[in-house]
A tleap script that builds the chain and sets N, CA, C and O, in Angstrom:
source leaprc.protein.ff14SB
mol = sequence {
  NGLY GLY GLY SER ILE GLU GLN SER ILE GLU
  SER ARG ALA ASP TYR LEU GLU LYS HIE LEU
  ASN LEU TYR PHE GLU SER ALA ASP THR VAL
  CYS ALA HIE CYS GLY GLN MET ILE ASN THR
  LYS ALA HIE GLU VAL GLU GLN THR ARG CYS
  SER THR CYS ASP VAL THR LYS TYR CYS SER
  GLN ASP HIE GLN LEU GLN HIE CYS ASP GLN
  GLY HIE HIE LYS LYS LEU CYS ARG MET TYR
  THR GLN TRP GLN GLN GLY ILE LEU GLY GLY
  GLN SER GLN GLN GLU ARG ARG THR HIE VAL
  LEU ASP PHE LEU LYS SER ALA PRO CYS LEU
  HIE LEU HIE ALA ALA THR ILE CSER
}
set mol.1.N position { 0.810 -1.187 0.000 }
set mol.1.CA position { 0.000 0.000 0.000 }
set mol.1.C position { 0.851 1.248 0.000 }
set mol.1.O position { 2.053 1.196 -0.262 }
set mol.2.N position { 0.215 2.381 0.298 }
set mol.2.CA position { 0.874 3.685 0.306 }
set mol.2.C position { 1.951 3.799 1.361 }
set mol.2.O position { 2.929 4.521 1.168 }
set mol.3.N position { 1.789 3.087 2.495 }
set mol.3.CA position { 2.783 3.143 3.558 }
set mol.3.C position { 4.139 2.642 3.105 }
set mol.3.O position { 5.172 3.184 3.498 }
set mol.4.N position { 4.135 1.598 2.271 }
set mol.4.CA position { 5.404 1.044 1.806 }
set mol.4.C position { 6.134 2.020 0.891 }
set mol.4.O position { 7.362 2.096 0.928 }
set mol.5.N position { 5.395 2.771 0.065 }
set mol.5.CA position { 6.024 3.778 -0.790 }
set mol.5.C position { 6.609 4.881 0.083 }
set mol.5.O position { 7.724 5.343 -0.159 }
set mol.6.N position { 5.857 5.305 1.098 }
set mol.6.CA position { 6.346 6.357 1.994 }
set mol.6.C position { 7.569 5.884 2.763 }
set mol.6.O position { 8.512 6.651 2.952 }
set mol.7.N position { 7.569 4.622 3.214 }
set mol.7.CA position { 8.738 4.077 3.904 }
set mol.7.C position { 9.941 4.045 2.976 }
set mol.7.O position { 11.066 4.325 3.389 }
set mol.8.N position { 9.691 3.701 1.713 }
set mol.8.CA position { 10.778 3.651 0.748 }
set mol.8.C position { 11.389 5.039 0.566 }
set mol.8.O position { 12.611 5.181 0.519 }
set mol.9.N position { 10.544 6.058 0.465 }
set mol.9.CA position { 11.042 7.431 0.315 }
set mol.9.C position { 11.802 7.845 1.567 }
set mol.9.O position { 12.853 8.478 1.472 }
set mol.10.N position { 11.286 7.498 2.725 }
set mol.10.CA position { 11.964 7.845 3.979 }
set mol.10.C position { 13.319 7.151 4.080 }
set mol.10.O position { 14.293 7.772 4.506 }
set mol.11.N position { 13.402 5.883 3.700 }
set mol.11.CA position { 14.688 5.184 3.790 }
set mol.11.C position { 15.660 5.741 2.755 }
set mol.11.O position { 16.858 5.830 3.026 }
set mol.12.N position { 15.171 6.116 1.581 }
set mol.12.CA position { 16.036 6.742 0.577 }
set mol.12.C position { 16.499 8.110 1.073 }
set mol.12.O position { 17.638 8.506 0.827 }
set mol.13.N position { 15.626 8.829 1.767 }
set mol.13.CA position { 16.016 10.131 2.320 }
set mol.13.C position { 17.094 9.953 3.390 }
set mol.13.O position { 18.044 10.734 3.447 }
set mol.14.N position { 16.952 8.932 4.237 }
set mol.14.CA position { 17.988 8.639 5.244 }
set mol.14.C position { 19.327 8.382 4.554 }
set mol.14.O position { 20.362 8.912 4.957 }
set mol.15.N position { 19.287 7.572 3.525 }
set mol.15.CA position { 20.496 7.218 2.781 }
set mol.15.C position { 21.119 8.459 2.140 }
set mol.15.O position { 22.330 8.666 2.224 }
set mol.16.N position { 20.284 9.285 1.499 }
set mol.16.CA position { 20.794 10.484 0.841 }
set mol.16.C position { 21.377 11.458 1.853 }
set mol.16.O position { 22.405 12.082 1.586 }
set mol.17.N position { 20.740 11.598 3.009 }
set mol.17.CA position { 21.291 12.487 4.043 }
set mol.17.C position { 22.655 11.990 4.517 }
set mol.17.O position { 23.565 12.795 4.718 }
set mol.18.N position { 22.810 10.685 4.697 }
set mol.18.CA position { 24.117 10.126 5.077 }
set mol.18.C position { 25.139 10.439 3.991 }
set mol.18.O position { 26.260 10.859 4.280 }
set mol.19.N position { 24.739 10.228 2.739 }
set mol.19.CA position { 25.628 10.518 1.615 }
set mol.19.C position { 26.043 11.986 1.634 }
set mol.19.O position { 27.226 12.298 1.503 }
set mol.20.N position { 25.086 12.880 1.795 }
set mol.20.CA position { 25.391 14.315 1.787 }
set mol.20.C position { 26.343 14.687 2.913 }
set mol.20.O position { 27.310 15.416 2.692 }
set mol.21.N position { 26.080 14.196 4.111 }
set mol.21.CA position { 26.950 14.522 5.244 }
set mol.21.C position { 28.376 14.013 5.021 }
set mol.21.O position { 29.340 14.746 5.245 }
set mol.22.N position { 28.509 12.773 4.586 }
set mol.22.CA position { 29.839 12.223 4.343 }
set mol.22.C position { 30.502 12.872 3.141 }
set mol.22.O position { 31.713 13.093 3.137 }
set mol.23.N position { 29.714 13.176 2.126 }
set mol.23.CA position { 30.258 13.813 0.928 }
set mol.23.C position { 30.843 15.176 1.272 }
set mol.23.O position { 31.930 15.527 0.810 }
set mol.24.N position { 30.131 15.934 2.073 }
set mol.24.CA position { 30.616 17.263 2.427 }
set mol.24.C position { 31.857 17.194 3.310 }
set mol.24.O position { 32.682 18.107 3.288 }
set mol.25.N position { 31.998 16.116 4.089 }
set mol.25.CA position { 33.201 15.946 4.897 }
set mol.25.C position { 34.424 15.674 4.036 }
set mol.25.O position { 35.530 16.084 4.390 }
set mol.26.N position { 34.244 14.981 2.898 }
set mol.26.CA position { 35.394 14.585 2.083 }
set mol.26.C position { 35.547 15.377 0.794 }
set mol.26.O position { 36.556 15.226 0.105 }
set mol.27.N position { 34.574 16.220 0.445 }
set mol.27.CA position { 34.581 16.890 -0.866 }
set mol.27.C position { 35.832 17.728 -1.100 }
set mol.27.O position { 36.282 17.844 -2.240 }
set mol.28.N position { 36.397 18.306 -0.068 }
set mol.28.CA position { 37.574 19.153 -0.247 }
set mol.28.C position { 38.866 18.361 -0.398 }
set mol.28.O position { 39.884 18.923 -0.802 }
set mol.29.N position { 38.846 17.074 -0.085 }
set mol.29.CA position { 40.100 16.315 -0.091 }
set mol.29.C position { 40.149 15.163 -1.084 }
set mol.29.O position { 41.194 14.530 -1.231 }
set mol.30.N position { 39.036 14.872 -1.774 }
set mol.30.CA position { 38.995 13.703 -2.652 }
set mol.30.C position { 38.397 14.078 -4.007 }
set mol.30.O position { 37.377 14.765 -4.073 }
set mol.31.N position { 39.040 13.620 -5.090 }
set mol.31.CA position { 38.489 13.808 -6.437 }
set mol.31.C position { 37.204 12.991 -6.546 }
set mol.31.O position { 37.201 11.796 -6.252 }
set mol.32.N position { 36.117 13.628 -6.967 }
set mol.32.CA position { 34.822 12.951 -7.075 }
set mol.32.C position { 34.803 11.883 -8.165 }
set mol.32.O position { 33.935 11.011 -8.164 }
set mol.33.N position { 35.752 11.947 -9.086 }
set mol.33.CA position { 35.778 10.977 -10.186 }
set mol.33.C position { 36.636 9.749 -9.861 }
set mol.33.O position { 36.189 8.616 -10.041 }
set mol.34.N position { 37.859 9.970 -9.387 }
set mol.34.CA position { 38.787 8.844 -9.198 }
set mol.34.C position { 39.098 8.529 -7.737 }
set mol.34.O position { 39.665 7.478 -7.440 }
set mol.35.N position { 38.734 9.427 -6.824 }
set mol.35.CA position { 39.001 9.180 -5.411 }
set mol.35.C position { 40.394 9.564 -4.957 }
set mol.35.O position { 40.747 9.341 -3.799 }
set mol.36.N position { 41.204 10.145 -5.858 }
set mol.36.CA position { 42.564 10.557 -5.490 }
set mol.36.C position { 42.512 11.665 -4.448 }
set mol.36.O position { 41.666 12.558 -4.508 }
set mol.37.N position { 43.427 11.590 -3.497 }
set mol.37.CA position { 43.535 12.640 -2.487 }
set mol.37.C position { 43.995 13.932 -3.158 }
set mol.37.O position { 44.925 13.931 -3.964 }
set mol.38.N position { 43.337 15.018 -2.818 }
set mol.38.CA position { 43.714 16.338 -3.329 }
set mol.38.C position { 43.672 17.325 -2.181 }
set mol.38.O position { 43.067 17.057 -1.142 }
set mol.39.N position { 44.308 18.455 -2.366 }
set mol.39.CA position { 44.214 19.551 -1.406 }
set mol.39.C position { 44.708 19.183 -0.017 }
set mol.39.O position { 44.173 19.654 0.987 }
set mol.40.N position { 45.720 18.349 0.036 }
set mol.40.CA position { 46.358 18.067 1.319 }
set mol.40.C position { 47.840 18.376 1.148 }
set mol.40.O position { 48.328 18.441 0.020 }
set mol.41.N position { 48.548 18.565 2.226 }
set mol.41.CA position { 49.975 18.897 2.141 }
set mol.41.C position { 50.758 17.824 1.404 }
set mol.41.O position { 51.709 18.127 0.684 }
set mol.42.N position { 50.362 16.576 1.581 }
set mol.42.CA position { 51.085 15.469 0.944 }
set mol.42.C position { 50.678 15.261 -0.514 }
set mol.42.O position { 51.403 14.609 -1.265 }
set mol.43.N position { 49.541 15.799 -0.922 }
set mol.43.CA position { 49.019 15.568 -2.268 }
set mol.43.C position { 48.582 16.885 -2.910 }
set mol.43.O position { 47.388 17.125 -3.088 }
set mol.44.N position { 49.534 17.724 -3.250 }
set mol.44.CA position { 49.197 18.962 -3.950 }
set mol.44.C position { 49.071 18.648 -5.434 }
set mol.44.O position { 50.068 18.336 -6.086 }
set mol.45.N position { 47.870 18.726 -5.970 }
set mol.45.CA position { 47.648 18.466 -7.388 }
set mol.45.C position { 46.785 19.573 -7.964 }
set mol.45.O position { 46.117 20.309 -7.237 }
set mol.46.N position { 46.814 19.676 -9.302 }
set mol.46.CA position { 45.911 20.606 -9.978 }
set mol.46.C position { 44.496 20.192 -9.595 }
set mol.46.O position { 44.209 18.999 -9.486 }
set mol.47.N position { 43.628 21.142 -9.395 }
set mol.47.CA position { 42.265 20.767 -9.036 }
set mol.47.C position { 41.271 21.744 -9.626 }
set mol.47.O position { 41.582 22.909 -9.871 }
set mol.48.N position { 40.068 21.243 -9.847 }
set mol.48.CA position { 38.973 22.067 -10.320 }
set mol.48.C position { 37.774 21.781 -9.435 }
set mol.48.O position { 37.717 20.765 -8.742 }
set mol.49.N position { 36.825 22.690 -9.472 }
set mol.49.CA position { 35.621 22.572 -8.645 }
set mol.49.C position { 34.418 22.855 -9.538 }
set mol.49.O position { 34.500 23.679 -10.449 }
set mol.50.N position { 33.306 22.176 -9.282 }
set mol.50.CA position { 32.080 22.442 -10.022 }
set mol.50.C position { 31.669 23.891 -9.786 }
set mol.50.O position { 31.558 24.330 -8.641 }
set mol.51.N position { 31.448 24.623 -10.855 }
set mol.51.CA position { 31.103 26.034 -10.711 }
set mol.51.C position { 29.643 26.236 -10.316 }
set mol.51.O position { 29.263 27.337 -9.915 }
set mol.52.N position { 28.826 25.205 -10.422 }
set mol.52.CA position { 27.411 25.332 -10.055 }
set mol.52.C position { 27.204 25.145 -8.555 }
set mol.52.O position { 26.657 26.022 -7.886 }
set mol.53.N position { 27.646 23.992 -8.023 }
set mol.53.CA position { 27.436 23.736 -6.589 }
set mol.53.C position { 28.580 24.262 -5.741 }
set mol.53.O position { 28.403 24.488 -4.544 }
set mol.54.N position { 29.742 24.459 -6.330 }
set mol.54.CA position { 30.930 24.947 -5.630 }
set mol.54.C position { 31.356 24.005 -4.506 }
set mol.54.O position { 31.990 24.434 -3.543 }
set mol.55.N position { 31.014 22.740 -4.625 }
set mol.55.CA position { 31.356 21.748 -3.603 }
set mol.55.C position { 32.240 20.651 -4.190 }
set mol.55.O position { 33.311 20.356 -3.660 }
set mol.56.N position { 31.790 20.061 -5.269 }
set mol.56.CA position { 32.466 18.898 -5.842 }
set mol.56.C position { 33.796 19.307 -6.458 }
set mol.56.O position { 33.874 20.245 -7.252 }
set mol.57.N position { 34.842 18.577 -6.071 }
set mol.57.CA position { 36.186 18.868 -6.563 }
set mol.57.C position { 36.714 17.697 -7.372 }
set mol.57.O position { 36.305 16.548 -7.203 }
set mol.58.N position { 37.636 18.036 -8.254 }
set mol.58.CA position { 38.270 17.046 -9.121 }
set mol.58.C position { 39.762 17.290 -9.131 }
set mol.58.O position { 40.219 18.411 -8.906 }
set mol.59.N position { 40.530 16.228 -9.396 }
set mol.59.CA position { 41.985 16.370 -9.438 }
set mol.59.C position { 42.448 16.973 -10.751 }
set mol.59.O position { 43.598 17.399 -10.864 }
set mol.60.N position { 41.571 17.014 -11.746 }
set mol.60.CA position { 41.927 17.614 -13.032 }
set mol.60.C position { 40.660 17.995 -13.785 }
set mol.60.O position { 39.567 17.512 -13.488 }
set mol.61.N position { 40.833 18.867 -14.759 }
set mol.61.CA position { 39.694 19.253 -15.590 }
set mol.61.C position { 39.195 18.060 -16.396 }
set mol.61.O position { 37.997 17.930 -16.647 }
set mol.62.N position { 40.117 17.192 -16.799 }
set mol.62.CA position { 39.744 15.987 -17.537 }
set mol.62.C position { 38.790 15.113 -16.720 }
set mol.62.O position { 37.799 14.611 -17.249 }
set mol.63.N position { 39.088 14.933 -15.442 }
set mol.63.CA position { 38.210 14.118 -14.589 }
set mol.63.C position { 36.868 14.810 -14.363 }
set mol.63.O position { 35.840 14.141 -14.259 }
set mol.64.N position { 36.863 16.117 -14.286 }
set mol.64.CA position { 35.602 16.840 -14.153 }
set mol.64.C position { 34.729 16.611 -15.392 }
set mol.64.O position { 33.529 16.362 -15.275 }
set mol.65.N position { 35.337 16.696 -16.570 }
set mol.65.CA position { 34.593 16.495 -17.813 }
set mol.65.C position { 34.093 15.054 -17.932 }
set mol.65.O position { 32.960 14.824 -18.353 }
set mol.66.N position { 34.928 14.092 -17.564 }
set mol.66.CA position { 34.508 12.683 -17.623 }
set mol.66.C position { 33.339 12.427 -16.670 }
set mol.66.O position { 32.370 11.761 -17.036 }
set mol.67.N position { 33.430 12.948 -15.467 }
set mol.67.CA position { 32.383 12.752 -14.467 }
set mol.67.C position { 31.074 13.362 -14.947 }
set mol.67.O position { 30.004 12.777 -14.781 }
set mol.68.N position { 31.174 14.554 -15.548 }
set mol.68.CA position { 29.998 15.230 -16.091 }
set mol.68.C position { 29.407 14.443 -17.260 }
set mol.68.O position { 28.194 14.247 -17.338 }
set mol.69.N position { 30.281 13.992 -18.170 }
set mol.69.CA position { 29.820 13.240 -19.337 }
set mol.69.C position { 29.094 11.960 -18.931 }
set mol.69.O position { 28.144 11.547 -19.597 }
set mol.70.N position { 29.532 11.335 -17.849 }
set mol.70.CA position { 28.885 10.108 -17.379 }
set mol.70.C position { 27.579 10.400 -16.654 }
set mol.70.O position { 26.810 9.481 -16.369 }
set mol.71.N position { 27.321 11.663 -16.354 }
set mol.71.CA position { 26.063 12.060 -15.737 }
set mol.71.C position { 25.988 11.884 -14.231 }
set mol.71.O position { 24.941 12.134 -13.634 }
set mol.72.N position { 27.091 11.454 -13.599 }
set mol.72.CA position { 27.039 11.188 -12.159 }
set mol.72.C position { 26.772 12.460 -11.353 }
set mol.72.O position { 25.878 12.480 -10.507 }
set mol.73.N position { 27.527 13.498 -11.605 }
set mol.73.CA position { 27.402 14.694 -10.778 }
set mol.73.C position { 26.127 15.475 -11.080 }
set mol.73.O position { 25.511 16.040 -10.177 }
set mol.74.N position { 25.743 15.505 -12.325 }
set mol.74.CA position { 24.591 16.311 -12.731 }
set mol.74.C position { 23.331 15.953 -11.942 }
set mol.74.O position { 22.528 16.829 -11.620 }
set mol.75.N position { 23.160 14.671 -11.631 }
set mol.75.CA position { 21.966 14.223 -10.912 }
set mol.75.C position { 21.871 14.822 -9.515 }
set mol.75.O position { 20.775 15.091 -9.024 }
set mol.76.N position { 23.022 15.032 -8.871 }
set mol.76.CA position { 23.012 15.476 -7.479 }
set mol.76.C position { 23.457 16.925 -7.275 }
set mol.76.O position { 23.397 17.430 -6.155 }
set mol.77.N position { 23.887 17.582 -8.306 }
set mol.77.CA position { 24.437 18.934 -8.178 }
set mol.77.C position { 23.450 19.887 -7.499 }
set mol.77.O position { 23.830 20.645 -6.607 }
set mol.78.N position { 22.197 19.847 -7.920 }
set mol.78.CA position { 21.178 20.733 -7.330 }
set mol.78.C position { 21.008 20.441 -5.834 }
set mol.78.O position { 20.854 21.363 -5.032 }
set mol.79.N position { 21.039 19.155 -5.464 }
set mol.79.CA position { 20.889 18.801 -4.051 }
set mol.79.C position { 22.089 19.258 -3.250 }
set mol.79.O position { 21.929 19.737 -2.127 }
set mol.80.N position { 23.298 19.121 -3.800 }
set mol.80.CA position { 24.491 19.601 -3.111 }
set mol.80.C position { 24.378 21.100 -2.845 }
set mol.80.O position { 24.715 21.578 -1.761 }
set mol.81.N position { 23.899 21.832 -3.848 }
set mol.81.CA position { 23.746 23.281 -3.710 }
set mol.81.C position { 22.752 23.610 -2.602 }
set mol.81.O position { 23.036 24.438 -1.737 }
set mol.82.N position { 21.594 22.967 -2.625 }
set mol.82.CA position { 20.572 23.220 -1.595 }
set mol.82.C position { 21.067 22.838 -0.211 }
set mol.82.O position { 20.825 23.559 0.757 }
set mol.83.N position { 21.760 21.707 -0.108 }
set mol.83.CA position { 22.246 21.232 1.188 }
set mol.83.C position { 23.258 22.218 1.766 }
set mol.83.O position { 23.196 22.574 2.943 }
set mol.84.N position { 24.191 22.652 0.920 }
set mol.84.CA position { 25.204 23.602 1.390 }
set mol.84.C position { 24.565 24.925 1.790 }
set mol.84.O position { 24.909 25.483 2.832 }
set mol.85.N position { 23.649 25.429 0.988 }
set mol.85.CA position { 22.977 26.688 1.322 }
set mol.85.C position { 22.182 26.553 2.616 }
set mol.85.O position { 22.119 27.492 3.410 }
set mol.86.N position { 21.577 25.387 2.828 }
set mol.86.CA position { 20.824 25.143 4.052 }
set mol.86.C position { 21.713 25.152 5.276 }
set mol.86.O position { 21.359 25.738 6.300 }
set mol.87.N position { 22.865 24.507 5.181 }
set mol.87.CA position { 23.797 24.468 6.309 }
set mol.87.C position { 24.347 25.865 6.576 }
set mol.87.O position { 24.353 26.330 7.716 }
set mol.88.N position { 24.807 26.528 5.519 }
set mol.88.CA position { 25.375 27.867 5.697 }
set mol.88.C position { 24.322 28.874 6.152 }
set mol.88.O position { 24.629 29.831 6.863 }
set mol.89.N position { 23.074 28.645 5.732 }
set mol.89.CA position { 21.985 29.549 6.102 }
set mol.89.C position { 21.358 29.232 7.449 }
set mol.89.O position { 20.420 29.907 7.873 }
set mol.90.N position { 21.866 28.211 8.124 }
set mol.90.CA position { 21.357 27.877 9.452 }
set mol.90.C position { 20.027 27.143 9.456 }
set mol.90.O position { 19.302 27.188 10.450 }
set mol.91.N position { 19.688 26.458 8.350 }
set mol.91.CA position { 18.432 25.708 8.330 }
set mol.91.C position { 18.488 24.558 9.329 }
set mol.91.O position { 19.546 23.983 9.585 }
set mol.92.N position { 17.337 24.243 9.879 }
set mol.92.CA position { 17.260 23.110 10.800 }
set mol.92.C position { 17.381 21.811 10.022 }
set mol.92.O position { 17.234 21.785 8.800 }
set mol.93.N position { 17.650 20.736 10.748 }
set mol.93.CA position { 17.720 19.407 10.140 }
set mol.93.C position { 16.391 19.090 9.455 }
set mol.93.O position { 16.388 18.508 8.369 }
set mol.94.N position { 15.266 19.457 10.063 }
set mol.94.CA position { 13.948 19.178 9.471 }
set mol.94.C position { 13.753 19.944 8.165 }
set mol.94.O position { 13.186 19.400 7.218 }
set mol.95.N position { 14.209 21.191 8.096 }
set mol.95.CA position { 14.098 21.960 6.854 }
set mol.95.C position { 14.936 21.317 5.751 }
set mol.95.O position { 14.497 21.218 4.605 }
set mol.96.N position { 16.141 20.882 6.104 }
set mol.96.CA position { 16.988 20.211 5.113 }
set mol.96.C position { 16.365 18.886 4.691 }
set mol.96.O position { 16.454 18.499 3.526 }
set mol.97.N position { 15.733 18.189 5.636 }
set mol.97.CA position { 15.051 16.916 5.332 }
set mol.97.C position { 13.929 17.145 4.322 }
set mol.97.O position { 13.735 16.330 3.420 }
set mol.98.N position { 13.197 18.235 4.461 }
set mol.98.CA position { 12.126 18.564 3.525 }
set mol.98.C position { 12.692 18.745 2.115 }
set mol.98.O position { 12.088 18.286 1.145 }
set mol.99.N position { 13.837 19.406 1.994 }
set mol.99.CA position { 14.478 19.567 0.684 }
set mol.99.C position { 14.885 18.214 0.106 }
set mol.99.O position { 14.732 17.974 -1.092 }
set mol.100.N position { 15.403 17.333 0.957 }
set mol.100.CA position { 15.814 16.002 0.503 }
set mol.100.C position { 14.596 15.233 -0.009 }
set mol.100.O position { 14.653 14.627 -1.079 }
set mol.101.N position { 13.504 15.253 0.740 }
set mol.101.CA position { 12.292 14.537 0.318 }
set mol.101.C position { 11.742 15.105 -0.989 }
set mol.101.O position { 11.351 14.350 -1.879 }
set mol.102.N position { 11.710 16.422 -1.104 }
set mol.102.CA position { 11.244 17.054 -2.347 }
set mol.102.C position { 12.125 16.642 -3.519 }
set mol.102.O position { 11.633 16.350 -4.609 }
set mol.103.N position { 13.438 16.624 -3.280 }
set mol.103.CA position { 14.379 16.243 -4.324 }
set mol.103.C position { 14.133 14.805 -4.769 }
set mol.103.O position { 14.091 14.523 -5.967 }
set mol.104.N position { 13.970 13.898 -3.814 }
set mol.104.CA position { 13.753 12.496 -4.157 }
set mol.104.C position { 12.436 12.292 -4.896 }
set mol.104.O position { 12.356 11.460 -5.800 }
set mol.105.N position { 11.413 13.038 -4.524 }
set mol.105.CA position { 10.126 12.920 -5.220 }
set mol.105.C position { 10.226 13.425 -6.651 }
set mol.105.O position { 9.492 12.964 -7.525 }
set mol.106.N position { 11.133 14.372 -6.896 }
set mol.106.CA position { 11.298 14.893 -8.258 }
set mol.106.C position { 12.277 14.045 -9.071 }
set mol.106.O position { 12.349 14.192 -10.291 }
set mol.107.N position { 13.026 13.169 -8.417 }
set mol.107.CA position { 14.005 12.309 -9.106 }
set mol.107.C position { 13.823 10.871 -8.634 }
set mol.107.O position { 14.711 10.314 -7.988 }
set mol.108.N position { 12.668 10.260 -8.955 }
set mol.108.CA position { 12.359 8.943 -8.387 }
set mol.108.C position { 13.306 7.826 -8.799 }
set mol.108.O position { 13.387 6.812 -8.106 }
set mol.109.N position { 14.022 7.982 -9.904 }
set mol.109.CA position { 14.893 6.887 -10.343 }
set mol.109.C position { 16.352 7.143 -9.985 }
set mol.109.O position { 17.242 6.485 -10.523 }
set mol.110.N position { 16.609 8.087 -9.086 }
set mol.110.CA position { 17.980 8.384 -8.673 }
set mol.110.C position { 18.566 7.184 -7.948 }
set mol.110.O position { 17.949 6.635 -7.035 }
set mol.111.N position { 19.749 6.788 -8.356 }
set mol.111.CA position { 20.456 5.682 -7.692 }
set mol.111.C position { 21.781 6.226 -7.169 }
set mol.111.O position { 22.576 6.771 -7.934 }
set mol.112.N position { 22.016 6.081 -5.878 }
set mol.112.CA position { 23.284 6.473 -5.290 }
set mol.112.C position { 24.176 5.244 -5.218 }
set mol.112.O position { 23.699 4.129 -5.007 }
set mol.113.N position { 25.458 5.453 -5.392 }
set mol.113.CA position { 26.401 4.352 -5.285 }
set mol.113.C position { 26.685 4.077 -3.819 }
set mol.113.O position { 27.031 4.993 -3.073 }
set mol.114.N position { 26.546 2.842 -3.404 }
set mol.114.CA position { 26.790 2.484 -2.004 }
set mol.114.C position { 28.195 2.872 -1.575 }
set mol.114.O position { 28.406 3.221 -0.414 }
set mol.115.N position { 29.151 2.821 -2.477 }
set mol.115.CA position { 30.527 3.126 -2.134 }
set mol.115.C position { 30.692 4.575 -1.695 }
set mol.115.O position { 31.654 4.897 -0.998 }
set mol.116.N position { 29.774 5.455 -2.087 }
set mol.116.CA position { 29.944 6.867 -1.762 }
set mol.116.C position { 29.685 7.145 -0.287 }
set mol.116.O position { 30.071 8.202 0.213 }
set mol.117.N position { 29.040 6.220 0.421 }
set mol.117.CA position { 28.802 6.497 1.835 }
set mol.117.C position { 29.449 5.483 2.751 }
set mol.117.O position { 29.224 5.515 3.961 }
set mol.118.N position { 30.246 4.587 2.204 }
set mol.118.CA position { 30.849 3.577 3.082 }
set mol.118.C position { 32.141 4.072 3.675 }
set mol.118.O position { 32.786 3.353 4.438 }
savepdb mol mol.pdb
quit
């Protein structure tokens, strides 16, 4: 029934929130395409950042283009932007949760990679 669909959305929202929190913790130090360490004293490399969300970083422009071409970042870029603005703007966890639920309802076939939150 309807409860199972709502539970599914809630569990997907839990998963996406975990992904967002962990992603924001590592976004400054890891290339979103290859996972290479960047922006640390031991790993100074050329780097680029998504100009839309200003969160996702890459070790090179080539990796940014590849990631974009594969469509991975495009699906979540809007959510990254909203999440960051919510945190910086002092939104409550419940307000951010509402954005996550709205996002998932507008992107019902979104699949997150389990590796991104492990």
